[in-house]
C-alpha positions as CSV (number, residue, x, y, z in Angstrom):
1,L,0.0,0.0,0.0
2,V,1.2,3.5,-0.8
3,P,-0.5,5.8,1.7
4,E,-1.9,9.3,1.0
5,A,0.0,11.9,3.0
6,G,-1.9,13.4,6.0
7,F,0.1,15.1,8.7
8,C,2.9,14.4,11.1
9,F,3.4,15.2,14.7
10,K,6.5,15.1,16.8
11,G,6.9,13.8,20.3
12,Q,9.7,13.6,22.8
13,R,10.4,10.5,24.9
14,D,13.0,10.9,27.5
15,R,13.6,7.2,28.0
16,W,14.0,6.4,24.3
17,I,17.8,6.9,24.6
18,E,18.8,4.9,21.5
19,A,16.6,7.1,19.2
20,G,17.7,10.5,20.7
21,G,14.2,10.8,22.3
22,K,12.6,12.4,19.3
23,V,9.7,10.5,17.7
24,F,7.8,11.4,14.5
25,V,4.4,9.9,13.9
26,N,3.2,10.1,10.3
27,V,-0.6,10.0,10.0
28,C,-1.8,9.0,6.6
29,S,-4.7,7.2,4.8
30,H,-5.5,4.8,2.1
31,P,-8.8,3.8,0.4
32,R,-8.3,0.2,1.3
33,I,-8.2,0.9,5.0
34,D,-11.7,0.8,6.6
35,P,-13.4,4.1,7.2
36,V,-14.2,5.5,10.7
37,C,-17.3,3.7,12.1
38,G,-19.7,4.2,14.9
39,G,-20.5,1.8,17.8
40,N,-22.7,-0.2,15.4
41,L,-19.6,-0.8,13.2
42,E,-21.3,1.1,10.3
43,A,-19.3,3.8,8.5
44,V,-20.1,7.3,9.7
45,S,-20.8,10.2,7.3
46,Q,-18.6,13.2,6.7
47,E,-21.4,15.3,8.1
48,H,-21.4,13.2,11.3
49,L,-17.6,13.7,11.7
50,E,-17.9,17.5,11.1
51,T,-20.7,17.8,13.6
52,W,-19.7,15.4,16.3
53,G,-16.0,14.7,15.8
54,L,-14.5,11.3,16.6
55,G,-16.2,10.9,19.9
56,N,-17.8,7.4,20.2
57,C,-16.3,6.4,16.9
58,R,-13.8,3.6,16.1
59,V,-10.8,4.6,14.0
60,P,-9.1,1.7,12.2
61,L,-5.3,1.6,12.5
62,L,-2.6,0.1,10.5
63,V,0.8,0.8,12.2
64,G,4.1,0.0,10.6
65,P,7.3,-0.8,12.5
66,A,9.3,1.9,14.1
67,R,12.3,2.9,12.0
68,A,15.4,4.9,12.6
69,M,15.8,8.2,10.9
70,A,17.6,11.6,11.2
71,D,15.8,14.7,12.1
72,S,16.2,18.0,10.2
73,D,19.3,18.8,12.3
74,G,20.9,15.3,11.5
75,F,20.3,13.9,14.9
76,D,19.0,10.3,15.4
77,A,15.2,10.0,15.8
78,T,12.5,7.4,15.3
79,A,9.6,7.5,12.8
80,V,6.4,5.5,12.8
81,D,4.0,5.4,9.9
């Protein structure tokens, strides 16, 4: 699967010594991954999401393995897609 780019957020983990503590989480999507669904396991509409947000919804996840990378300053970091 080649995901569609979404957004990335950066975190810091003091105990993750081998990765320099910096962690990047890349959030992306793909049409083959199930959509957000409600408690009844039925897909929710875009209108529902815009009105109510993700509260009481189930968001499917597909998480790849953590991988070593370098941040923009060249320091060791970890990325997760």
